C-alpha positions as CSV (number, residue, x, y, z in Angstrom):
1,X,1.0,-31.1,8.7
2,X,0.3,-34.7,7.5
3,X,-2.8,-36.3,8.9
4,X,-2.7,-40.1,9.2
5,X,-6.1,-41.7,8.9
6,X,-5.7,-45.1,10.5
7,X,-5.8,-47.8,7.9
8,X,-5.4,-51.6,9.1
9,X,-6.9,-53.7,6.2
10,X,-8.6,-53.3,2.6
11,X,-11.5,-55.2,1.8
12,X,-12.8,-54.9,-1.9
13,X,-15.9,-56.8,-1.4
14,X,-15.0,-60.0,-3.5
15,X,-12.4,-62.6,-2.6
16,X,-8.9,-61.1,-3.6
17,X,-6.6,-63.0,-5.9
18,X,-3.1,-63.5,-4.7
19,X,-1.7,-60.8,-7.1
20,X,-4.2,-58.1,-5.9
21,X,-3.7,-59.1,-2.1
22,X,0.2,-58.4,-2.7
23,X,-0.7,-55.2,-4.4
24,X,-3.2,-54.0,-1.8
25,X,-0.9,-55.1,1.0
26,X,1.8,-53.1,-0.6
27,X,-0.7,-50.0,-0.7
28,X,-1.4,-50.2,3.0
29,X,2.2,-50.4,4.0
30,X,2.8,-47.2,2.2
31,X,-0.1,-45.5,3.8
32,X,0.9,-46.6,7.3
33,X,4.3,-45.3,6.8
34,X,2.8,-41.9,5.6
35,X,4.1,-42.3,2.2
36,X,0.9,-40.9,0.8
37,X,2.0,-40.2,-2.8
38,X,3.4,-43.8,-3.0
39,X,0.0,-45.1,-1.4
40,X,-2.1,-43.2,-3.9
41,X,-0.2,-44.5,-6.8
42,X,-0.5,-47.8,-5.5
43,X,-4.1,-47.9,-5.1
44,X,-4.7,-46.1,-8.4
45,X,-2.7,-49.2,-10.0
46,X,-5.0,-51.4,-8.2
47,X,-8.2,-50.0,-10.0
48,X,-7.3,-52.2,-13.1
49,X,-7.7,-55.2,-11.0
50,X,-11.3,-54.2,-10.0
51,X,-12.9,-53.5,-13.3
52,X,-16.7,-54.2,-13.5
53,X,-17.0,-54.6,-9.9
54,X,-18.7,-51.4,-8.7
55,X,-18.7,-51.7,-5.0
56,X,-14.9,-52.7,-5.0
57,X,-14.3,-49.5,-7.1
58,X,-16.3,-47.4,-4.9
59,X,-14.1,-48.5,-1.9
60,X,-10.9,-48.2,-3.9
61,X,-11.6,-44.7,-4.8
62,X,-12.4,-43.9,-1.3
63,X,-9.1,-45.1,0.0
64,X,-7.5,-42.9,-2.7
65,X,-9.5,-40.0,-1.2
66,X,-8.3,-41.2,2.4
67,X,-4.6,-40.6,0.9
68,X,-5.3,-37.3,-0.3
69,X,-6.7,-36.1,3.0
70,X,-3.5,-37.5,4.4
71,X,-1.7,-35.1,2.0
72,X,-3.9,-32.3,3.1
73,X,-5.4,-32.0,-0.3
74,X,-9.1,-31.7,0.2
75,X,-9.8,-30.9,-3.5
76,X,-8.1,-34.2,-5.0
77,X,-9.8,-36.0,-2.1
78,X,-13.1,-34.4,-3.3
79,X,-12.2,-35.7,-6.9
80,X,-11.9,-39.1,-5.8
81,X,-15.2,-39.2,-3.9
82,X,-17.1,-37.7,-6.9
83,X,-15.7,-40.8,-8.9
84,X,-17.0,-43.3,-6.2
85,X,-20.5,-41.5,-6.0
86,X,-20.7,-41.3,-9.6
87,X,-20.4,-45.1,-10.0
88,X,-22.8,-45.4,-7.0
89,X,-24.6,-42.5,-5.6
90,X,-25.9,-44.6,-2.5
91,X,-22.3,-45.8,-1.9
92,X,-21.7,-45.9,1.9
93,X,-18.3,-47.5,3.1
94,X,-19.1,-50.8,4.9
95,X,-15.5,-51.0,6.2
96,X,-15.4,-49.3,9.8
97,X,-11.8,-48.4,8.8
98,X,-13.3,-45.7,6.5
99,X,-15.3,-44.2,9.2
100,X,-13.1,-41.3,9.8
101,X,-15.1,-38.3,10.4
102,X,-13.3,-36.4,7.6
103,X,-14.0,-39.1,5.1
104,X,-17.6,-39.2,6.2
105,X,-18.0,-35.5,6.0
106,X,-16.4,-35.6,2.4
107,X,-19.0,-38.3,1.2
108,X,-22.1,-36.3,2.6
109,X,-20.9,-33.1,1.1
110,X,-20.3,-34.7,-2.4
111,X,-23.4,-37.1,-2.3
112,X,-25.7,-36.1,-5.1
113,X,-29.4,-35.5,-4.0
114,X,-32.1,-37.6,-5.5
115,X,-29.5,-39.7,-7.5
116,X,-29.7,-43.5,-7.5
117,X,-28.6,-46.4,-9.6
118,X,-25.5,-47.5,-11.1
119,X,-24.3,-47.1,-14.7
120,X,-25.4,-49.3,-17.6
121,X,-25.7,-49.2,-21.3
122,X,-28.0,-50.3,-23.7
123,X,-26.7,-50.6,-27.4
124,X,-28.3,-50.7,-30.8
125,X,-26.6,-52.1,-33.9
126,X,-24.4,-50.2,-35.9
127,X,-25.4,-49.1,-39.5
128,X,-23.9,-47.5,-42.6
129,X,-24.6,-44.0,-43.2
130,X,-25.2,-42.1,-46.7
131,X,-21.5,-41.2,-46.7
132,X,-20.3,-44.8,-45.7
133,X,-19.3,-44.1,-42.2
134,X,-20.4,-46.7,-39.6
135,X,-23.0,-45.2,-37.3
136,X,-22.7,-46.3,-33.6
137,X,-25.5,-45.7,-30.9
138,X,-25.5,-46.6,-27.3
139,X,-27.9,-45.4,-24.8
140,X,-26.1,-44.3,-21.4
141,X,-28.1,-44.9,-18.1
142,X,-27.1,-43.4,-15.1
143,X,-23.8,-42.5,-16.3
144,X,-22.8,-39.3,-14.5
145,X,-19.5,-37.2,-14.9
146,X,-16.9,-37.6,-14.2
147,X,-17.5,-41.1,-16.0
148,X,-17.4,-41.4,-19.7
149,X,-18.6,-43.7,-22.4
150,X,-16.0,-45.5,-24.9
151,X,-16.4,-47.4,-28.1
152,X,-13.6,-49.7,-28.9
153,X,-13.7,-51.4,-32.4
154,X,-11.8,-53.1,-35.1
155,X,-12.7,-54.2,-38.7
156,X,-12.6,-57.7,-40.2
157,X,-13.1,-59.7,-43.3
158,X,-13.8,-63.6,-43.4
159,X,-13.6,-63.8,-39.8
160,X,-9.9,-62.2,-39.6
161,X,-9.2,-58.7,-38.6
162,X,-8.0,-56.1,-40.9
163,X,-7.4,-53.5,-38.5
164,X,-6.2,-53.2,-34.9
165,X,-8.4,-52.2,-32.0
166,X,-9.1,-48.6,-31.9
167,X,-11.1,-46.4,-29.5
168,X,-13.6,-43.5,-29.6
169,X,-15.0,-41.4,-26.9
170,X,-18.8,-41.1,-26.9
171,X,-19.5,-37.3,-25.8
172,X,-22.4,-36.7,-23.5
173,X,-25.2,-35.4,-25.7
174,X,-27.6,-34.1,-23.1
175,X,-27.6,-35.9,-19.7
176,X,-26.9,-39.0,-17.9
177,X,-29.5,-41.2,-19.9
178,X,-29.1,-39.6,-23.3
179,X,-27.9,-41.6,-26.4
180,X,-24.2,-41.5,-27.2
181,X,-23.2,-41.6,-31.0
182,X,-20.2,-41.9,-33.2
183,X,-19.5,-42.0,-37.0
184,X,-16.5,-44.2,-37.8
185,X,-15.1,-44.3,-41.4
186,X,-15.3,-47.5,-42.9
187,X,-12.4,-49.6,-44.4
188,X,-13.2,-50.6,-47.9
189,X,-11.9,-53.9,-47.3
190,X,-13.9,-54.7,-44.1
191,X,-16.8,-57.0,-44.3
192,X,-17.7,-57.0,-40.5
193,X,-16.9,-54.6,-37.8
194,X,-16.4,-56.0,-34.0
195,X,-17.0,-53.7,-31.2
196,X,-17.6,-53.2,-27.5
197,X,-18.8,-50.4,-25.4
198,X,-17.6,-49.3,-21.8
199,X,-18.2,-46.9,-19.0
200,X,-14.9,-45.7,-17.6
201,X,-13.6,-43.6,-14.7
202,X,-11.0,-40.7,-15.5
203,X,-8.3,-43.4,-14.7
204,X,-9.6,-45.8,-17.5
205,X,-10.9,-48.4,-15.0
206,X,-14.2,-50.3,-16.5
207,X,-17.1,-49.8,-14.4
208,X,-19.6,-51.4,-16.9
209,X,-19.1,-53.0,-20.4
210,X,-21.3,-54.6,-23.2
211,X,-19.0,-57.0,-25.0
212,X,-15.3,-57.9,-24.6
213,X,-12.2,-58.0,-26.7
214,X,-12.3,-61.8,-26.4
215,X,-16.0,-62.1,-27.3
216,X,-16.8,-58.8,-29.1
217,X,-20.1,-57.8,-30.5
218,X,-20.2,-58.1,-34.2
219,X,-22.0,-56.3,-37.1
220,X,-22.1,-57.5,-40.7
221,X,-21.5,-54.4,-42.8
222,X,-22.4,-56.3,-46.0
223,X,-25.9,-56.8,-44.6
224,X,-26.1,-52.9,-43.5
225,X,-28.9,-50.7,-44.9
226,X,-27.1,-47.5,-46.1
227,X,-28.5,-44.4,-44.6
228,X,-30.3,-46.3,-41.9
229,X,-31.0,-45.3,-38.4
230,X,-28.8,-46.6,-35.9
231,X,-31.4,-46.8,-33.1
232,X,-33.7,-48.6,-35.4
233,X,-32.9,-52.3,-34.7
234,X,-31.8,-54.3,-31.5
235,X,-28.5,-55.5,-30.8
236,X,-26.8,-58.6,-32.8
237,X,-23.9,-60.3,-31.3
238,X,-21.9,-63.3,-32.3
239,X,-21.7,-65.1,-28.8
240,X,-24.2,-67.8,-28.0
241,X,-27.1,-65.5,-27.4
242,X,-26.7,-64.3,-30.9
243,X,-27.0,-67.6,-32.6
244,X,-29.8,-68.4,-34.7
245,X,-31.1,-71.3,-32.6
246,X,-31.3,-68.9,-29.5
247,X,-33.4,-66.4,-31.3
248,X,-35.6,-69.1,-32.8
249,X,-36.3,-70.4,-29.1
250,X,-36.9,-66.9,-28.0
251,X,-39.2,-66.2,-30.6
252,X,-41.5,-69.3,-29.9
253,X,-41.8,-68.0,-26.5
254,X,-42.8,-64.6,-27.0
255,X,-45.5,-64.3,-29.6
256,X,-45.6,-61.5,-32.0
257,X,-42.8,-58.8,-32.5
258,X,-40.2,-58.5,-29.9
259,X,-37.5,-56.0,-28.9
260,X,-34.5,-57.7,-27.2
261,X,-32.1,-55.7,-25.1
262,X,-28.9,-57.4,-24.2
263,X,-26.8,-56.2,-21.4
264,X,-24.3,-57.2,-18.8
265,X,-25.9,-57.1,-15.1
266,X,-24.8,-53.8,-13.4
267,X,-23.8,-55.5,-10.2
268,X,-20.5,-57.5,-9.4
269,X,-21.8,-60.9,-10.4
270,X,-21.0,-60.5,-14.2
271,X,-24.5,-62.1,-15.1
272,X,-26.2,-61.5,-18.2
273,X,-29.6,-60.2,-18.1
274,X,-32.1,-60.3,-21.3
275,X,-35.1,-58.3,-21.1
276,X,-38.1,-59.0,-23.5
277,X,-40.8,-56.4,-24.0
């Protein structure tokens, strides 16, 4: 027997674009008509429009869980709630339409004890290893299963790409805050490598990102120290915050040696935070 959980509106926490509004309206129509499979697939497609919006992603996954409960599939519903709580362990639906006792019970059962904070990443420069491989390292913070960390990269020479974009999974190496590492074979003709890191859900929705394909991080392979430790120096990037004049001004402010960690803010604002220690 199918159970219908009332759903009248879908609020994602930020102003919806017309395309997103059209899609989520369709999702709701499927749900209200008890076409739960179509509703679930519709909400899953909507995830790609909510990237780097943790609160919105949590809410979308909760609605996916509601469709699974409508299909009387509590195991699949629990998987969706697990993703929401991996993004934000303290997530609590603000929309009263998600106040169904079954949804609330599922969240209470799945909520991890003693966990807090949203996922983020702190990246170090790549380096070139003794065998010529490009070594990457990124420290994952609050990245909990089933979320995963990915590296996306391409090689360049003289500012022009010499390869397409490629992706590699950076496996968990010992906990939610452990470094994730990868060794990528270097192309002989390459002089630079452009790259970005992301935290993704099982469906591939990006929760957190350092760098983008339009403004990737960049590293000069010609200046790399062979056999170096990829954790040994701070991140360098090609956007404005990697320009020589930016670091010159920063050095004038902070006397002595500094370590600069650049990362995008883990909230929905998309702001950039720079921490100087």
